[in-house]
TIMI-2910 file (N, C-alpha, C, CB; in pm, 1 decimal, decimal comma, always signed):
<rs>
+----------+----------+----------+----------+----------+----------+----------+----------+----------+----------+----------+----------+------+
!      n_x !      n_y !      n_z !     ca_x !     ca_y !     ca_z !      c_x !      c_y !      c_z !     cb_x !     cb_y !     cb_z ! resn !
+----------+----------+----------+----------+----------+----------+----------+----------+----------+----------+----------+----------+------+
!  -5888,4 !  +9247,0 !   +281,1 !  -5946,6 !  +9131,3 !   +214,7 !  -5845,7 !  +9017,1 !   +211,1 !  -5992,4 !  +9167,6 !    +72,2 !  Unk !
!  -5892,8 !  +8897,6 !   +226,3 !  -5802,6 !  +8784,8 !   +218,0 !  -5791,3 !  +8739,0 !    +72,8 !  -5850,7 !  +8669,9 !   +308,4 !  Unk !
!  -5683,5 !  +8673,3 !    +44,9 !  -5660,2 !  +8621,6 !    -89,6 !  -5763,0 !  +8511,9 !   -117,6 !  -5513,9 !  +8567,3 !   -105,0 !  Unk !
!  -5835,3 !  +8520,7 !   -227,7 !  -5938,8 !  +8420,0 !   -256,6 !  -5876,7 !  +8290,6 !   -305,7 !  -6038,1 !  +8472,8 !   -361,0 !  Unk !
!  -5812,1 !  +8217,8 !   -216,0 !  -5737,3 !  +8102,0 !   -262,2 !  -5770,4 !  +7976,3 !   -184,5 !  -5590,6 !  +8129,2 !   -253,4 !  Unk !
!  -5878,8 !  +7911,1 !   -224,2 !  -5906,4 !  +7778,1 !   -173,1 !  -5871,3 !  +7676,7 !   -281,0 !  -6054,9 !  +7764,2 !   -129,4 !  Unk !
!  -5812,0 !  +7726,2 !   -388,2 !  -5766,5 !  +7645,5 !   -500,4 !  -5637,2 !  +7577,0 !   -457,9 !  -5745,8 !  +7732,5 !   -629,9 !  Unk !
!  -5615,8 !  +7458,9 !   -500,8 !  -5497,1 !  +7384,2 !   -460,4 !  -5371,4 !  +7446,3 !   -520,0 !  -5509,1 !  +7237,5 !   -503,0 !  Unk !
!  -5293,2 !  +7512,9 !   -435,7 !  -5170,6 !  +7576,8 !   -483,4 !  -5070,2 !  +7473,0 !   -530,5 !  -5108,9 !  +7663,6 !   -373,5 !  Unk !
!  -5067,2 !  +7357,8 !   -464,3 !  -4972,7 !  +7255,6 !   -506,9 !  -5010,0 !  +7200,5 !   -644,7 !  -4967,2 !  +7142,3 !   -404,1 !  Unk !
!  -5139,0 !  +7186,7 !   -671,1 !  -5182,2 !  +7142,0 !   -803,9 !  -5146,6 !  +7247,4 !   -907,6 !  -5334,6 !  +7113,2 !   -806,0 !  Unk !
!  -5165,4 !  +7373,6 !   -870,6 !  -5129,4 !  +7483,4 !   -959,5 !  -4979,8 !  +7477,7 !   -989,7 !  -5167,5 !  +7620,0 !   -896,7 !  Unk !
!  -4898,4 !  +7465,0 !   -886,0 !  -4753,9 !  +7462,8 !   -902,9 !  -4708,7 !  +7340,6 !   -982,2 !  -4685,2 !  +7465,3 !   -767,5 !  Unk !
!  -4773,2 !  +7227,7 !   -959,9 !  -4736,1 !  +7105,6 !  -1031,2 !  -4765,3 !  +7119,6 !  -1180,3 !  -4811,1 !  +6984,4 !   -973,3 !  Unk !
!  -4870,8 !  +7190,7 !  -1213,1 !  -4912,1 !  +7205,1 !  -1351,9 !  -4838,7 !  +7319,1 !  -1421,3 !  -5061,7 !  +7227,7 !  -1359,6 !  Unk !
!  -4804,5 !  +7422,0 !  -1345,1 !  -4744,6 !  +7540,6 !  -1403,2 !  -4606,3 !  +7510,2 !  -1459,6 !  -4736,2 !  +7651,6 !  -1299,6 !  Unk !
!  -4583,6 !  +7550,1 !  -1582,3 !  -4452,0 !  +7535,4 !  -1641,4 !  -4424,8 !  +7400,1 !  -1703,6 !  -4350,6 !  +7561,9 !  -1539,8 !  Unk !
!  -4522,6 !  +7312,9 !  -1708,5 !  -4503,9 !  +7181,2 !  -1768,1 !  -4554,1 !  +7185,3 !  -1911,6 !  -4577,7 !  +7071,0 !  -1686,3 !  Unk !
!  -4461,9 !  +7184,2 !  -2006,4 !  -4500,3 !  +7189,9 !  -2146,3 !  -4562,6 !  +7323,9 !  -2181,9 !  -4596,6 !  +7077,8 !  -2178,5 !  Unk !
!  -4623,1 !  +7330,2 !  -2298,2 !  -4691,3 !  +7452,2 !  -2339,0 !  -4821,6 !  +7412,8 !  -2406,3 !  -4602,4 !  +7538,7 !  -2433,9 !  Unk !
!  -4913,4 !  +7366,5 !  -2325,7 !  -5042,2 !  +7322,9 !  -2376,6 !  -5145,4 !  +7431,8 !  -2353,3 !  -5086,1 !  +7191,2 !  -2310,1 !  Unk !
!  -5264,3 !  +7412,5 !  -2405,1 !  -5373,1 !  +7507,8 !  -2381,8 !  -5401,4 !  +7520,0 !  -2232,5 !  -5500,9 !  +7464,5 !  -2457,4 !  Unk !
!  -5394,2 !  +7408,3 !  -2160,6 !  -5417,9 !  +7412,2 !  -2016,9 !  -5309,1 !  +7493,2 !  -1946,3 !  -5424,0 !  +7269,7 !  -1959,8 !  Unk !
!  -5185,5 !  +7477,9 !  -1989,7 !  -5077,1 !  +7557,6 !  -1931,5 !  -5099,6 !  +7706,2 !  -1956,5 !  -4941,4 !  +7514,4 !  -1989,3 !  Unk !
!  -5149,9 !  +7739,7 !  -2073,6 !  -5181,5 !  +7879,5 !  -2103,2 !  -5288,1 !  +7932,1 !  -2008,2 !  -5228,3 !  +7894,6 !  -2248,6 !  Unk !
!  -5386,1 !  +7847,2 !  -1976,1 !  -5490,9 !  +7888,2 !  -1882,8 !  -5432,8 !  +7909,9 !  -1742,5 !  -5603,5 !  +7782,5 !  -1878,4 !  Unk !
!  -5339,5 !  +7824,5 !  -1702,2 !  -5272,9 !  +7844,1 !  -1573,1 !  -5189,4 !  +7971,8 !  -1573,7 !  -5184,1 !  +7723,2 !  -1539,5 !  Unk !
!  -5122,8 !  +8000,9 !  -1685,9 !  -5046,5 !  +8126,2 !  -1698,0 !  -5138,5 !  +8245,9 !  -1679,8 !  -4975,1 !  +8134,2 !  -1835,0 !  Unk !
!  -5254,9 !  +8241,1 !  -1741,9 !  -5351,4 !  +8349,9 !  -1730,8 !  -5398,4 !  +8364,5 !  -1585,9 !  -5471,7 !  +8325,4 !  -1824,5 !  Unk !
!  -5425,1 !  +8251,6 !  -1519,8 !  -5466,6 !  +8254,6 !  -1379,6 !  -5357,3 !  +8317,3 !  -1293,6 !  -5499,7 !  +8112,5 !  -1329,3 !  Unk !
!  -5234,1 !  +8280,5 !  -1316,7 !  -5123,1 !  +8337,6 !  -1239,7 !  -5117,1 !  +8488,9 !  -1260,4 !  -4988,5 !  +8272,0 !  -1280,6 !  Unk !
!  -5137,0 !  +8533,9 !  -1382,8 !  -5137,9 !  +8677,4 !  -1410,2 !  -5250,0 !  +8748,8 !  -1336,3 !  -5151,0 !  +8702,1 !  -1559,1 !  Unk !
!  -5367,5 !  +8687,5 !  -1334,5 !  -5480,2 !  +8745,5 !  -1260,0 !  -5447,9 !  +8752,2 !  -1111,0 !  -5609,1 !  +8663,1 !  -1282,9 !  Unk !
!  -5388,9 !  +8645,2 !  -1057,4 !  -5355,5 !  +8642,8 !   -915,3 !  -5248,8 !  +8747,7 !   -881,9 !  -5306,9 !  +8502,9 !   -874,4 !  Unk !
!  -5151,3 !  +8765,2 !   -971,8 !  -5048,4 !  +8866,6 !   -950,1 !  -5109,9 !  +9006,3 !   -948,8 !  -4939,8 !  +8857,1 !  -1058,7 !  Unk !
!  -5202,6 !  +9031,9 !  -1040,7 !  -5270,0 !  +9161,9 !  -1045,1 !  -5351,4 !  +9183,1 !   -918,1 !  -5361,1 !  +9172,2 !  -1169,6 !  Unk !
!  -5419,7 !  +9078,2 !   -872,8 !  -5498,7 !  +9085,5 !   -749,5 !  -5407,4 !  +9117,8 !   -631,2 !  -5574,8 !  +8952,2 !   -724,6 !  Unk !
!  -5296,5 !  +9046,1 !   -621,0 !  -5203,7 !  +9064,8 !   -509,8 !  -5145,4 !  +9205,7 !   -507,8 !  -5091,5 !  +8962,4 !   -517,6 !  Unk !
!  -5118,1 !  +9261,0 !   -626,5 !  -5060,7 !  +9394,9 !   -634,7 !  -5154,9 !  +9500,0 !   -575,8 !  -5028,0 !  +9429,2 !   -779,9 !  Unk !
!  -5283,9 !  +9480,6 !   -592,6 !  -5382,1 !  +9574,0 !   -536,7 !  -5410,5 !  +9540,2 !   -390,5 !  -5513,3 !  +9571,0 !   -618,9 !  Unk !
!  -5416,2 !  +9412,2 !   -358,8 !  -5452,6 !  +9366,7 !   -224,3 !  -5355,1 !  +9415,8 !   -117,7 !  -5459,3 !  +9215,2 !   -221,0 !  Unk !
!  -5229,3 !  +9438,4 !   -153,6 !  -5129,7 !  +9480,8 !    -54,6 !  -5134,9 !  +9631,0 !    -25,2 !  -4990,9 !  +9443,9 !   -102,9 !  Unk !
!  -5210,5 !  +9706,2 !   -105,8 !  -5219,5 !  +9850,7 !    -83,5 !  -5287,5 !  +9878,9 !    +49,8 !  -5296,6 !  +9919,4 !   -198,7 !  Unk !
!  -5232,4 !  +9971,7 !   +124,3 !  -5287,5 ! +10003,6 !   +256,5 !  -5419,6 ! +10078,6 !   +247,3 !  -5188,0 ! +10085,8 !   +336,0 !  Unk !
!  -5433,0 ! +10165,8 !   +148,2 !  -5553,4 ! +10248,0 !   +138,0 !  -5598,3 ! +10257,8 !     -7,8 !  -5528,1 ! +10389,0 !   +196,4 !  Unk !
!  -5649,8 ! +10146,5 !    -62,9 !  -5689,4 ! +10148,6 !   -203,8 !  -5806,1 ! +10244,4 !   -227,8 !  -5727,2 ! +10007,5 !   -250,1 !  Unk !
!  -5805,4 ! +10308,3 !   -344,1 !  -5916,4 ! +10396,7 !   -378,5 !  -6032,7 ! +10316,2 !   -436,5 !  -5870,6 ! +10504,7 !   -478,7 !  Unk !
!  -6141,8 ! +10384,5 !   -466,5 !  -6261,1 ! +10312,8 !   -514,7 !  -6235,2 ! +10238,3 !   -644,4 !  -6376,3 ! +10409,8 !   -534,5 !  Unk !
!  -6158,3 ! +10299,0 !   -733,2 !  -6126,3 ! +10232,5 !   -859,3 !  -6048,1 ! +10104,6 !   -837,3 !  -6048,0 ! +10325,5 !   -949,2 !  Unk !
!  -5954,1 ! +10108,7 !   -743,3 !  -5874,4 !  +9989,5 !   -713,8 !  -5958,8 !  +9882,2 !   -646,1 !  -5754,9 ! +10025,8 !   -625,2 !  Unk !
!  -6049,6 !  +9923,7 !   -558,6 !  -6139,5 !  +9826,2 !   -495,1 !  -6230,6 !  +9761,9 !   -598,5 !  -6223,9 !  +9893,6 !   -385,1 !  Unk !
!  -6278,0 !  +9842,3 !   -691,9 !  -6362,2 !  +9789,3 !   -799,4 !  -6284,0 !  +9688,8 !   -883,6 !  -6415,3 !  +9903,8 !   -888,5 !  Unk !
!  -6158,6 !  +9722,7 !   -913,8 !  -6072,7 !  +9631,6 !   -989,5 !  -6049,5 !  +9502,4 !   -911,7 !  -5938,1 !  +9699,0 !  -1022,2 !  Unk !
!  -6032,9 !  +9512,8 !   -780,1 !  -6012,8 !  +9395,5 !   -695,4 !  -6132,5 !  +9301,5 !   -705,2 !  -5989,7 !  +9437,6 !   -549,1 !  Unk !
!  -6251,6 !  +9356,9 !   -698,4 !  -6373,3 !  +9275,2 !   -709,8 !  -6383,8 !  +9211,1 !   -847,9 !  -6498,2 !  +9360,6 !   -682,1 !  Unk !
!  -6349,5 !  +9286,9 !   -951,1 !  -6353,5 !  +9231,8 !  -1087,5 !  -6252,6 !  +9118,9 !  -1101,6 !  -6325,2 !  +9342,2 !  -1192,3 !  Unk !
!  -6134,3 !  +9137,3 !  -1043,9 !  -6032,4 !  +9032,4 !  -1050,1 !  -6076,4 !  +8907,7 !   -974,6 !  -5899,9 !  +9083,5 !   -993,4 !  Unk !
!  -6144,0 !  +8925,1 !   -860,8 !  -6195,6 !  +8808,7 !   -787,1 !  -6289,6 !  +8728,0 !   -875,7 !  -6268,9 !  +8853,4 !   -657,8 !  Unk !
!  -6376,8 !  +8796,4 !   -948,2 !  -6469,4 !  +8727,9 !  -1039,2 !  -6394,3 !  +8657,6 !  -1151,8 !  -6570,2 !  +8827,6 !  -1098,0 !  Unk !
!  -6295,3 !  +8726,5 !  -1209,1 !  -6218,1 !  +8667,2 !  -1318,1 !  -6140,1 !  +8544,9 !  -1270,5 !  -6122,3 !  +8770,5 !  -1377,9 !  Unk !
!  -6083,0 !  +8553,3 !  -1150,2 !  -6008,5 !  +8440,2 !  -1094,7 !  -6102,2 !  +8321,6 !  -1073,6 !  -5940,0 !  +8479,7 !   -961,3 !  Unk !
!  -6219,8 !  +8347,4 !  -1018,7 !  -6316,9 !  +8238,9 !   -997,5 !  -6356,9 !  +8176,6 !  -1131,0 !  -6442,5 !  +8291,5 !   -923,2 !  Unk !
!  -6384,0 !  +8258,3 !  -1231,2 !  -6421,0 !  +8207,8 !  -1363,8 !  -6307,3 !  +8127,0 !  -1425,1 !  -6459,2 !  +8323,9 !  -1456,8 !  Unk !
!  -6185,5 !  +8175,4 !  -1408,4 !  -6070,2 !  +8106,0 !  -1465,2 !  -6049,9 !  +7970,9 !  -1398,6 !  -5944,0 !  +8191,0 !  -1450,9 !  Unk !
!  -6074,2 !  +7963,0 !  -1269,5 !  -6061,6 !  +7834,5 !  -1200,0 !  -6166,1 !  +7734,8 !  -1249,9 !  -6075,5 !  +7854,1 !  -1048,0 !  Unk !
!  -6285,3 !  +7783,2 !  -1280,6 !  -6388,5 !  +7696,4 !  -1337,5 !  -6343,5 !  +7647,3 !  -1474,4 !  -6524,5 !  +7770,8 !  -1348,1 !  Unk !
!  -6289,9 !  +7736,8 !  -1554,9 !  -6240,7 !  +7698,3 !  -1688,1 !  -6135,0 !  +7590,1 !  -1676,4 !  -6183,2 !  +7820,2 !  -1762,8 !  Unk !
!  -6040,2 !  +7609,1 !  -1585,8 !  -5931,9 !  +7510,9 !  -1568,6 !  -5988,2 !  +7377,9 !  -1519,9 !  -5825,5 !  +7563,4 !  -1469,0 !  Unk !
!  -6079,4 !  +7382,9 !  -1424,1 !  -6139,5 !  +7258,7 !  -1373,5 !  -6210,9 !  +7183,0 !  -1483,0 !  -6236,7 !  +7288,6 !  -1260,4 !  Unk !
!  -6281,6 !  +7255,0 !  -1568,4 !  -6354,7 !  +7190,3 !  -1678,0 !  -6256,4 !  +7128,6 !  -1776,5 !  -6447,1 !  +7291,6 !  -1750,4 !  Unk !
!  -6147,3 !  +7198,7 !  -1802,7 !  -6047,1 !  +7144,3 !  -1895,8 !  -5978,1 !  +7020,6 !  -1838,0 !  -5942,1 !  +7251,6 !  -1929,6 !  Unk !
!  -5951,3 !  +7022,8 !  -1706,6 !  -5887,0 !  +6907,7 !  -1643,3 !  -5979,4 !  +6787,5 !  -1638,4 !  -5841,5 !  +6943,2 !  -1502,9 !  Unk !
!  -6108,5 !  +6812,7 !  -1628,1 !  -6205,5 !  +6703,5 !  -1620,9 !  -6236,3 !  +6644,8 !  -1758,8 !  -6334,2 !  +6752,4 !  -1555,8 !  Unk !
!  -6200,2 !  +6718,0 !  -1864,8 !  -6233,9 !  +6674,3 !  -2001,2 !  -6147,5 !  +6557,3 !  -2043,6 !  -6217,7 !  +6789,7 !  -2100,7 !  Unk !
+----------+----------+----------+----------+----------+----------+----------+----------+----------+----------+----------+----------+------+
</rs>
């Protein structure tokens, strides 16, 4: 599976670590989700539980990106 990343990494990096606002907390959470996704994605032969977790993480990452976009647009 490819990394589900059509999100602007440079925008993520520019925002990450700047102050400690609610939006920064949301970016921290997104980074944690992406790290968890990457940890499973690199496995050569993931089991069904890990594949299920990968799909759940993809959904959570997509939802988190929507949350961040809505906060940035506010």
